[in-house]
N, C-alpha and C positions, 0 to 999 in steps of 0.2 A: 344885520350888517351885511353891507355889500361893499366890497374892494375892487373887485373885475366883473367886468362884462361877462355875463353868461352868453356862451354861442350855442347857435341850433347844433346840436347833436347828428349825426349820422346813425339812423336808428338800425342800419344793419351792421355796424360795428361791433368789435369786440374788445372787451374790456381785460386788460393785461394786468396782472397782480404777480409782483415779485418780492421776494425780500433780499435786501445787500446785507443782511445782520440780523441776528436773533435767532437764528435757526442753528441746530447743533452745537449750541453755547449759551451760555448765561451772560447777558450784556450785548452791547454792539448792534443795539436795535436799530432797525430802519427798513420801512416797507415803502413800496413804490406802487403806486395804481397810475397805469398809462391808458388812455382812450383817444386815438386819432391823435391829435396836434397837441394833446394837453398832458401834463404830467402832475400830480401831487406827491409829495415825499412827507410820510409820517413818521417822526420820531428822527434823531441824528445821533446816536449815541456812541459810546466808546466802550472797550472791554480792557481787561487787566491782562497782560502776557503770560503765556504758559511758561512750564518749567524749561521748554524747549527754546525759549527766546531769551536767551542771555543778554543783560546790558538793555532791553527793550524797555521804553517808559509804559506806554500804553498801545492799544491796537484801534485802529479805525475801519471802519468800511471801507471797500475799493469802489470808488463812486465813478469809475473811469466812464460808464453808462450813461450816467447822469451829465458830465462834462461833455460828451458827444451829443447830446440831446438837451443842452443846456437852454435852447431856445424854446424849447416845450414846457419850462419847470413852471408852474405857476405859483407855486408856495410850499413852505416846508412847515408843516402843522407839529406841534409839540403837545403831546399829553400831559408830561410833568416834567420837573426840573431836576430828575436824578439824572448823575452822570451817565448811567448807562442808556440814557435816552436825549441828553442833550451835550455830551463831552465832547462829540466831533464836530459840533456849530463851527469853532473857529477855524479849523482846517479845512473842514468842506468849502466855507465860505471865501478861502482862498482859491478856490478853483470855479466855483460856479457865482453867480450872484441871482440871489432869489429873496424875496420877502419871507419872513418867519411869522408865523401866528403863534400865540400861547398866552395862557393866563397871566397875571400880573406877577406873580411870584418865579413862575418860567421864566418868562423874560427879565426879571429883575436878575438873578442868577445868570443869565446867558449876558446882560450887558457887562456885569463885572469880569466876564471871561474875555469878551470882546475889546475890552479896555487892555486888559494884559495882552491880547495877541489881536490887534486890529488888521482887519481884512483891507484889501486894496480898495473896496468900493464901500461906501457907507450903507450898511444893510438895513432895510427897512422892517421895523419891527413893529407890528399891530397886535395890540392888545386886545383880547377876547375875555369874555365870561361865560361861564355854562349857560346854554339857552341861545348863544350866537350863532347864527348861520352865516358862512362866508362862501360867495360864489367864487369861483375860480375855473374860468374856462367852462367846461361841460360839467364840472363837478360842483356839487353845493355840499359844503361839511360842517355840520352841527357839533358844536361841543356839548358831552352830556356830563354832569357831575358825577364822579366816583369816589369812594374812600380810598384812600392809599396810605404810606406811609409818610406821605408828603402833602402840605395843604394846596390845593388849587388843582388837584388831579382830574383829569377828564378822558371819557370815552369820547370817540369821535364816528359820528353816523354821518356816512358819505353816499349821498345821492348821485346816482352814475346812469347813464341810458339804457344799464343792463338791471337796474335795480338798486335798493340800498346794501352798501357795504357798511357792516358794523366792526368799528377796531375798538377791541376791548381796552386797550391800554394795559398798565397794571392796574388792579381792582382788589377789593376786598368789600366785603357786606359787614360794615360796623353801624349796628342800631343804636351805638351810645357814643359817637365821635367825640372827640376833644371838642372840635371847632361847632357842635350840634348840627352839622349839614349833612343828612345821612345821603346813600347814595340814590340819585335820581330813578328808582323803581318804575315810577308810575308813567316818564318820557318813555323808558326802555319798554315797558308794555305797548306803549301807543304804537311804537317802532314795529312790535312784532306783530301787533294786528292787522298795522298797514301791510305788512309780508318784508321780511329781510332777504335777500339775496345769497349774502356770503358773512359768516361771522369768522373774523379772525379774533381768536381767542387765545389768552395770555396761559401759559401751560406751566410755570414755575412750581406751581404747589398741587398739581395735577393727581400726584402720585397720594396725597395726604387727604386721609378721611377726614368727614364732619367741617367744621365751620371755623376759620380762622379767628382766635379771640379779639375782643376790641382792644383798643389802646388805652382804654381805662383801667385795665387789668394792671398796667405797668405803673399806674399812679398809686395804686393801693400798697404794692409793693416797695415803693420809694417811699411812702409814708412809713411802713413798718421798718426800713433799714435806716431812714435818717433816726429815728426815735432809738433804735439799738445802738446805734454809733454816734451818740449826740456829745460823746467826749473825743471825737476823732475829728482830724479833718477828711473831707471826703473827696475824692477825685473820681468823676463819672466820665467813662469813655462812650461815646455813641456815634451814629452817623451823624454828618454835620447836617444832611438835608432833611433829617426829620424833625421839624420846627417844633412838632405837636409834643414830640418827647422833650426836647428842651424846655419847652414852656413848662411841661410838668414839674421837670428839676426844676427850673426857676420859683415855680409857685410852692414845691415844697421847701425849696430853701429858704422862701421868704416867711414863712409860716415858722421855721424853725430857727429864725433870725440870724441867719448866716448871709454874708456877704457869697457874691458870685463872680468868678472870674473866668474866662472865656479864654482858651488857648487852641491854636491850630489856624492856619491862614485860612483853610477851607470853611473851618466852623466861623471863624470871624467873619468872613465874607458872607456867607449865606445867612447867618444870624442878622447881620447889618442889614442886608437886603431885605429881610424878613420884617423885622423892626420897624424899617423906614416904609415898607408898605402896608404896616398895619397887622400883620400877621402872627406877631409875637408882641406881648405886652410886657415891659418890662416895668415894675414895682419901682417906684422914686426911690434912689439910694440903694438899691439891693446890686447894679452892677458897679465893679470896680474894676481897675486896671490893674495887671499883675504886679506891677511895681508899689501899689499900694497895700499888698496883701501883709507886710511889716508891720502895719499898724493894728492887725487883730491877731487874737489868738488864734491856732489851728483850728480848734472846734467852732470857730465861727466863720469858715472859709469852705465854699465848695467850689470846687474846679471843674467845668465842663469842656472836653478836650476830645480832641480826633485821636485816631490811632485803634479803634475799636478790633480793627481788622491787622494787627499786629504791623501796620505798614512801617519800615525801617526808618523813613524821614517824619514820620508822625510826632507828635508833642509828646504823646504816652510812650512812646518808644524812647526817646531823648529823656524823658526822667526816669523811667526804668532803668536806663543804663548810665544815670549819671551824667548825661550830655547836655542837659537841659541849661540853659546859662541864668534862668532867674527862679526855677523851680526844684529844690531838692527832696527827694523822697526820705520819708523817716519812718519809724517802726510804728508810731504813733498815727498813721495814714491808714484809710482803708482806700482800696479803687475797686470801684463797682464798672465791670463790663455790662452795659445795657444793649447787648446787640447777640446776634448768632455769629458764628465764623462762617464766612461765604466757602464753599467748597474749595479746597484747594490751599484756604489760608490758615488751616488748622496749627500747623507747624509753626507758623509766624506768631499766633496768638499763644500757642504754648509756650515759645520763647520769651514772651512779655511776662507772662504768669510767672515761670519759672524765675525770672529776673527779680521780679517784684518780692514772691516768697522768699528768695536767698536773702532780701534785704529788710526781713522780718515784717513783711508788709501783709496786711490782711487782704485777701482777693474773693470779689463775690463777683459770679457770674451766672449766666442762666440755666446752669447743671443744676445750680443749687435754690435758685430762687426766679419766680416770675417777673424777669427783669427786661423780656423782649418778646414781642410779637412781631409776627411776619405781616407785611404789607401786602402779600397775596393770597389771591382765592383757593381756597381747599376743594375738595370734590364736590361737597354739597352747595357751594356759592357758584360753581359753574355749571351745576345741574340746574341751580334757579336762573342763572342767565339765560341757556338755551333754552330753558322752558318759557320764559317770557318772549324770548326772540324769534323762537321757533324757525330758525333759518334754513334755507334749501342746500348750501352747502357750509361746510365746516373747515376751515384751515386752520389748526393749531402754529401757534407762533410765541415766540419766548422760550426757548428751552431747549435742552439737549434731547435728543432722539428719545431718550427714557420716558421723558416729560412729555413730549409731543404725542407718542403713541400712548401713554397715559391718557391724554385729553381726548385723543380718537375712540379709547374705549368708553369714555364717559358719554360721548356724543352718540356712539351705537346705543348705550344704556338708554339713550334719551329720545330714540327711534329714528335718528338719522341714517338713512343706508349708508352703509360701509363703501360703496362706490360713489357716495357723494362727500365722503371726508377725504381731503387731500393732506398727505404729508408730502411737506417740498423740502428742498434744498436751497442753498444760498445761490441764487441767480436764476433757479428755475423759474419758466413763467406759466403761470395759471391763467389761461385764455377762457373767459365765459362770455356767453352771448346769451339772446332771450331764450334760447332752449335748453344749452347744455354747458357743461364746462369740462376742459381736459387740459391736460399740461401740454405744452407746445413751445419748444427750443428753450434756449438760456441766453442770458445776457452776463457779461464779466462780472464776475464778484469773488471775494475773497478777502484778506487781510492787507492793511497797509500799516506799517510798523513805525512807529513815532520814538526816536532816540534823540532825546536833547531836543535842538533845534532842526534836527534832520526829519523829515517828514517822507516817508518811502524808498528812502536811499538805501534802505537794509533789506537785502533779499536774502534767497536761500542760501547761496554763495557765503556771503558774510556770517549768516547764523551758524552754516555748516563749519566754517573757520574758527568761530568763538566757542564753540561746542568742543571741537577740536584740541583749542588751546586749553581749555577748562579741564578737559579729561585725559590729556596725553601729555602738555606741555609743549615747547618749542627748543629746538636746537638750531642754532644760526652758524653757517660756515665762512666766514669771509677769508679771500683770496684775492692777490693781485697779478696780474700775467702782463709781459713786454711784449713787442712786436715780434720776438723771435721766438714764442712760445714758450717763455722759461717764468716760471713762479718765482716774482721777486719777494714777495709776501705772504707769510700766512702757510697753509690754511691756519686760520684761528677759528676755533671752536667756542660758542657761547652756549650756554643752556639756560632758560626760564622755565622752571615748572615741570622740569624732566628729572634730574636728578641733581645733588647738590655735588657741585664739581669737587669740592675739596676732598670729599670720601668716595670719589669716583675717578681719580687721575687717571687708573690705568684704562678705564673704559673711554675716555675723554682721548687719551694719548692714541688709542686706537680707532677711534672716529676721526681724528686729525689724519693719522697714517693712511685709510683709507679714502678721505677726501683727496688727499694728494696725489694717490696712485690713479685717482678717476680723473683728477683734471689733466694729470700728464698723458695718460692714455689715450683721452680726449684731443689734447694738442698735438700727439705725434700723427693723428690723423690729418693735420693741417687744416682743421676747421676752425671757420669763426662763427660757427652757428651756437653763439650764447645760450640760447633756449635750450638747444639741444645737450649742451656740456652741462648745464644747471640740472637738467632731468637725469642724467646719467649722476652724477654726485648724488642727487637726492636718492635716486633707486638703490646705489650701492649702500648708501649708509642706513638706508630705510632697512634693507634686507639685515644687514650687520646687528643693529640696534635691537631687532625684532628677535634675532636668533638668540641675541645675549640677555635680551630683558623682558622678551614677550610684552613690550610694549611699543607704539605706534605714536611717536612725537611728530608735530609737525615739523619739517625739515625745511629752512629758508637758506639755500646756497647764494652769497653775493660773491660776484666776481667781476673785477674791476680790471680793464684794459687800459694799460699806460703806453 
């Protein structure tokens, strides 16, 4: 496959490798390769907000470097269709116009996202298959089939003027995959014999010993649980993108003569795209709409839903807290959580489990059954990849620092010299030529916060104010002053999230008195510098409140001049 004309490379140039996401974090994956006048981008993912980002919906990479070099971008290459690899595509395409290359399922999911959030220009989406080679300027990118927890996942081998760069994507070695297509170890070995300059290797499970179990182990557990709870309605929550897991649930339901209902927008969208493209087979008559459930007995129903991570807006969350308008939970139900809690989501998942158990519902999760296996390589699989590729240089990606350093340890164990393993930071540039590799400079990188329809308009100051309001509350002081420097109205004091006014009337009266004294004192100086007057009021009230309560609420003076 050839989409772009390959240009003659400057053999004396340097390859620049940088990550705009996926380092020091789980998610938000984005890697950039640049040589001369050509740039390719690998993955374009989103991340979830941290606890110190109140009100933020999601986090995407800062692509200001790509925006300023948009004329160099030859393409965005997608390894697979998980949110942490494609979730930022609609937002990035608002700023740059670049063709996207990916396998059928990845592009099918992306098309659904672009329909909801269309970019200003109609993007070019090019479908590739494992084995295809795409020419992009001086780069030649080859897609290589790997196993992961979503169909159509690929690693990408990029031929550059300084040698082959192998980007592992997310992978695992599954010798008995659901779709029967094992990771292409033969092609990976051939690349290793040819010579690999740089391995960009995922690090998510680099701390875990051994091999990651096969997805088929979940199928055995599902069969056992369906037999055990044959007299109950079964509700299963899993990742919407794990179409192989959903396929196993549908097949098991069909064998047990159950109808299947799919709930949750992302689950419906992904499974709809997967079914349309042939990645999920739906036996005749098994799938029904949620409105048809009342035609069947509870034990004849399986519900597949989103919410395995405790997301507050998910279908399972609404079911657990009796907020779903079509599904009511009952003690005769059994809820199966077919997933691990992503680090940081444990409390959310625990909250759902507690709500379900409080309603008399049996909850089965992975701590008690083999209901989930990871899609990421453990230490022995990473060793196998390194043994096949025998890279000259290693740069661990996709993980927090502890994961990256665990991957570094594996590389050293496999014989890669320590000085040829590079632990990078977001925006840090690794330069490689024919003879050496070293860090050289940085490019802009970081987080862009998405809040509703706002992208990037929430910065550090707004987050600081939100945290301040959440932790300490708000006190608003309102007063009106005339041209003679007299207070003609107020000051009135309003408290939100600080104290309950009716139970703190004496405190509020003193705040009002101090505000009045502060305004009058400032006005006697014949000043009309309203910013200075407001700061004086704020400082005086803050000192008093802290002395009395040891709290520091946000204080907002509003002084009107008539």
